[in-house]
C-alpha positions in Angstrom: 99.0 42.5 18.1 98.3 40.4 21.1 101.9 39.3 21.2 103.1 42.9 21.2 100.9 43.9 24.2 102.2 40.9 26.2 105.8 41.9 25.6 105.3 45.6 26.6 103.5 44.9 29.9 106.4 43.2 31.6 108.7 46.0 30.6 106.5 48.6 32.2 106.3 46.6 35.4 110.1 46.5 35.6 110.4 50.2 35.1 107.9 51.3 37.8 110.0 50.3 40.9 113.0 52.2 39.4 110.9 55.4 39.0 109.6 55.2 42.6 113.1 54.7 43.9 114.3 57.8 42.0 111.5 59.9 43.5 112.3 58.8 47.0 116.0 59.6 46.6 115.3 63.0 45.1 112.9 63.9 48.0 115.5 62.9 50.6 118.2 64.9 49.0 115.9 68.0 48.7 115.0 67.9 52.4 118.7 67.4 53.4 119.8 70.4 51.3 117.1 72.6 52.7 118.0 71.7 56.3 121.6 72.3 55.6 120.9 75.8 54.3 118.7 76.6 57.3 121.3 75.4 59.7 124.0 77.4 57.9 122.0 80.6 58.1 122.2 80.6 62.0 125.9 81.0 61.9 126.9 78.1 64.1 124.3 78.9 66.7 125.6 76.2 69.1 128.7 78.3 69.7 126.9 81.5 70.6 127.6 83.0 74.1 128.1 86.3 75.8 129.6 88.9 73.6 129.8 86.7 70.5 126.1 86.0 70.1 125.6 89.1 68.0 127.0 86.9 65.1 123.4 85.7 64.6 121.8 87.7 61.8 119.6 90.6 63.2 116.3 89.5 61.5 116.5 85.8 62.2 113.5 84.5 64.1 114.0 81.4 66.1 111.2 79.3 67.6 111.9 76.8 70.4 110.3 73.4 69.6 108.8 70.9 71.9 108.1 73.0 75.0 104.4 73.2 76.1 105.1 76.4 78.2 107.7 79.1 78.1 110.3 78.8 80.8 111.8 81.8 82.6 114.9 81.3 84.7 115.6 83.6 87.5 119.4 83.8 87.5 119.2 85.0 91.1 116.5 85.7 93.6 116.3 89.5 93.6 118.4 90.8 96.5 118.8 87.1 97.5 115.3 87.0 98.9 113.3 83.9 98.1 109.6 84.4 97.5 106.6 82.5 96.5 106.0 82.6 92.7 102.3 83.1 91.9 100.6 81.8 88.7 100.4 84.2 85.8 97.0 82.9 84.9 95.8 84.3 88.3 97.8 87.6 88.2 97.4 88.6 84.6 94.9 86.1 83.1 97.5 84.7 80.7 98.9 81.2 80.0 101.3 80.3 82.8 105.0 80.3 82.3 107.3 77.9 84.1 109.3 80.3 86.3 112.2 78.8 88.3 115.4 79.7 90.0 116.9 76.3 89.3 119.9 76.9 87.1 119.8 73.3 85.7 117.1 74.8 83.4 119.5 77.2 81.8 119.9 75.3 78.5 116.2 74.9 78.2 115.0 78.3 79.4 113.4 80.6 76.8 114.5 83.6 78.9 116.9 84.3 81.7 115.9 87.2 84.0 119.0 88.8 85.5 118.6 91.3 88.4 121.1 94.0 88.1 122.1 94.5 91.8 122.9 90.8 92.2 125.4 90.7 89.3 126.7 94.2 88.9 129.9 93.8 91.0 131.6 91.4 88.6 131.1 90.3 85.0 131.7 86.8 86.2 128.4 86.8 88.0 126.6 86.8 84.6 126.0 83.4 83.0 129.4 82.1 81.6 128.1 79.2 79.6 127.1 79.2 76.0 123.7 80.8 75.4 121.1 78.7 73.5 120.1 80.5 70.2 116.4 80.7 71.2 117.1 82.3 74.6 116.7 85.9 75.5 118.3 87.7 78.4 116.2 90.2 80.3 117.9 93.0 82.3 115.8 93.6 85.4 116.3 96.7 87.6 114.0 98.8 89.9 116.8 100.9 91.3 117.6 104.4 90.0 120.7 105.0 88.0 122.3 106.6 91.1 122.0 103.2 92.9 122.9 101.0 89.9 126.7 100.7 89.7 128.8 99.2 87.0 126.3 99.6 84.2 129.1 99.2 81.6 129.1 95.4 82.5 125.6 95.2 81.0 126.5 96.5 77.5 126.1 94.0 74.6 124.6 91.3 76.7 120.9 91.8 77.0 118.0 91.5 74.6 115.2 93.1 76.7 115.0 95.7 79.4 112.6 95.5 82.4 112.4 98.4 84.7 110.3 101.3 86.1 111.1 103.3 83.0 108.2 103.8 80.6 110.4 103.2 77.6 111.5 99.8 78.9 110.6 96.7 76.8 108.8 95.4 79.9 107.3 98.3 82.0 107.2 97.6 85.7 106.2 100.8 87.6 106.1 101.0 91.4 102.3 101.7 91.1 99.5 102.7 88.8 96.0 104.1 88.8 93.1 101.8 87.9 90.0 103.2 86.2 86.8 102.4 88.1 83.8 101.0 86.2 81.5 103.4 88.0 82.1 106.5 90.2 82.6 106.1 93.9 81.9 108.4 96.8 85.1 109.9 98.2 85.5 109.7 101.9 88.6 111.3 103.5 89.9 109.6 106.7 89.9 111.8 109.8 93.1 113.9 109.9 94.6 115.0 113.3 98.2 115.6 112.2 99.8 117.7 109.5 103.0 116.5 107.7 104.8 113.1 107.9 107.9 111.7 106.3 109.3 108.1 106.4 113.0 107.8 105.5 115.4 104.9 105.7 118.5 106.3 104.1 119.4 109.5 106.0 122.1 111.4 104.0 122.7 114.9 105.3 124.3 116.0 102.0 121.3 114.9 99.9 118.9 117.3 98.3 115.9 115.9 100.1 117.4 116.1 103.6 118.6 119.7 103.0 115.1 120.6 101.8 113.5 119.0 104.8 115.8 120.9 107.2 114.7 124.2 105.6 111.0 123.2 105.5 110.9 122.2 109.2 111.8 125.8 110.2 108.3 126.8 109.1 106.1 123.8 109.7 106.0 120.8 111.9 107.1 117.5 110.2 107.0 114.2 112.0 109.9 112.0 110.7 109.7 108.2 111.0 112.6 105.7 110.4 115.9 104.7 111.8 117.0 107.4 114.3 113.6 108.9 114.3 110.0 107.9 115.3 109.3 104.2 115.1 106.7 102.9 112.6 105.8 99.2 112.9 105.0 97.5 109.6 101.5 96.6 110.7 100.8 100.2 111.7 102.2 101.7 108.6 99.1 102.8 106.7 96.9 103.5 109.7 99.6 105.8 111.2 100.2 107.7 108.0 96.5 108.1 107.2 96.2 110.4 110.2 98.3 113.1 108.4 97.1 115.6 105.8 100.4 115.6 103.9 103.2 113.2 103.2 106.7 114.1 101.9 107.2 111.7 99.0 110.8 112.7 98.6 112.8 110.4 96.2 116.5 109.6 97.1 117.6 110.6 93.6 116.0 112.4 90.7 115.7 110.5 87.5 113.1 110.1 84.7 110.1 108.0 85.8 111.7 107.2 89.2 108.6 107.5 91.2 108.6 104.9 94.0 106.5 103.4 96.8 107.1 106.7 98.6 104.3 108.1 96.4 102.2 105.0 95.7 102.2 103.3 99.0 103.1 105.8 101.7 101.0 108.6 100.2 98.2 107.4 98.0 97.4 104.0 99.7 97.4 105.9 103.0 95.0 108.5 101.6 97.4 111.4 102.2 98.1 114.2 99.8 101.7 113.7 98.6 104.2 116.5 98.5 106.7 115.2 95.9 110.4 115.8 95.3 111.7 113.9 92.3 111.5 114.3 88.5 109.7 117.4 87.0 105.9 117.8 87.4 105.3 116.8 83.8 106.9 113.4 84.5 104.5 112.9 87.5 101.6 113.9 85.4 102.2 110.9 83.1 101.0 108.8 86.1 98.7 111.1 88.1 96.1 113.8 87.6 97.7 117.2 88.1 95.5 117.9 91.2 96.5 114.6 92.9 99.8 115.9 94.3 101.9 119.0 95.3 105.3 119.4 93.7 108.0 121.4 95.6 109.1 122.9 92.3 105.8 124.8 92.2 107.1 127.1 95.0 110.1 129.5 95.1 111.2 128.3 98.5 110.5 125.8 101.3 108.9 128.7 103.3 106.4 129.3 100.5 105.5 125.6 100.4 105.0 125.6 104.2 102.7 128.6 103.9 100.7 126.8 101.2 100.3 123.7 103.3 99.1 125.7 106.3 96.6 127.4 104.0 95.2 124.1 102.8 95.0 123.0 106.5 92.7 125.9 107.2 90.6 125.5 104.0 88.8 122.2 104.1 87.1 122.6 100.7 90.4 123.4 99.0 92.1 120.5 100.8 89.4 118.1 99.7 89.9 119.1 96.1 93.1 117.0 96.1 90.9 113.9 96.5 88.4 114.4 93.8 90.3 112.3 91.3 89.5 109.3 93.4 85.9 109.4 92.2 87.0 107.6 89.0 90.5 106.3 89.8 91.9 103.9 92.4 95.7 103.7 93.3 97.4 100.4 93.2 100.9 100.2 94.8 101.1 96.6 95.8 103.6 95.6 93.2 105.3 92.2 93.7 108.1 90.3 92.2 105.7 87.7 90.9 103.7 90.3 89.1 107.0 91.5 87.4 107.9 87.9 86.4 104.5 87.5 84.9 104.8 90.7 82.9 108.0 89.2 81.5 106.0 86.0 80.7 103.4 88.1 78.9 106.0 90.0 76.9 107.6 86.7 75.8 104.3 85.3 74.7 103.2 88.3 72.7 106.5 89.6 71.2 107.9 87.9 68.2 111.5 86.8 68.6 113.6 89.3 66.5 117.1 88.7 67.7 118.5 92.0 69.0 121.0 93.2 71.6 121.3 96.5 73.5 124.8 97.7 72.7 124.9 100.6 75.2 122.5 99.9 78.0 124.7 102.1 80.2 123.9 105.1 78.1 120.2 104.5 77.9 119.8 104.0 81.7 121.2 107.2 83.2 
């Protein structure tokens, strides 16, 4: 019996290394096969670019490895104007993104932000190199459809939209109202003048210029801008605040296209805006109904002029257009940095579900 035990022990010792070796080989093969299948499911991602990147399955989620912060590449400086990029932790209280205009970061960038007006005159102005599979392209535009040519160039290229439209993936309005933590006393600046208008693009055939020409027959309107009264930048708010009413007339009429003409020239100047733009209901998505006067509320320019004169004579009724300021504060100081940081926040909070916008030109019209 002792002899039998002595012969079995050496045999077991010889068998043990063989078993360990088999386990190691099996594990390596299993990992290799799993990685191969995972790589195959991305449909040759290294070849993805431009129109062909839709080959990636719609529900594939890709996570970029090894980067401590998300990187956003500005494909161009908007309108070619360089600006200081502020930290997102300061502007929005979120983790900072690395935001750069250096194109050498293209192959490492999590997103490329492409400003429409800087690329719309030729498809060759879009990135022409292969797109990394983890990268999203963001279409960025603050102009109206009337001032956004060649939208068809943008079809089938972009993953996210970023504009003043409320239904954009990244919403960047020209202004907003902040809710105060406690009510404030409303003080109306002294008003010695009646109606002002600042215009930079004078087009005699436009609806707003035609309406102004009819309105001025019945009420005095002081016009500032090229070819009219001068308005120094440092005197902008102080000059306009002397007026009771401001003509916040948009250069074109489109959904949600409500610009600095309302937010800065009117509300930040503490003037009652008289608006010409999208319908009243659209404005009421952003403002209380008693914060503005809409030209559509009157059958004619003459009727509007008579109403403004009536408000001028009735101090109590005029002051009612300021009561909303008891609980709300206008903010119209939007900046490019703030928009970049909104893109940063969207990238941080939105899971990567690969998608493209096939007909951006039909959506933005």
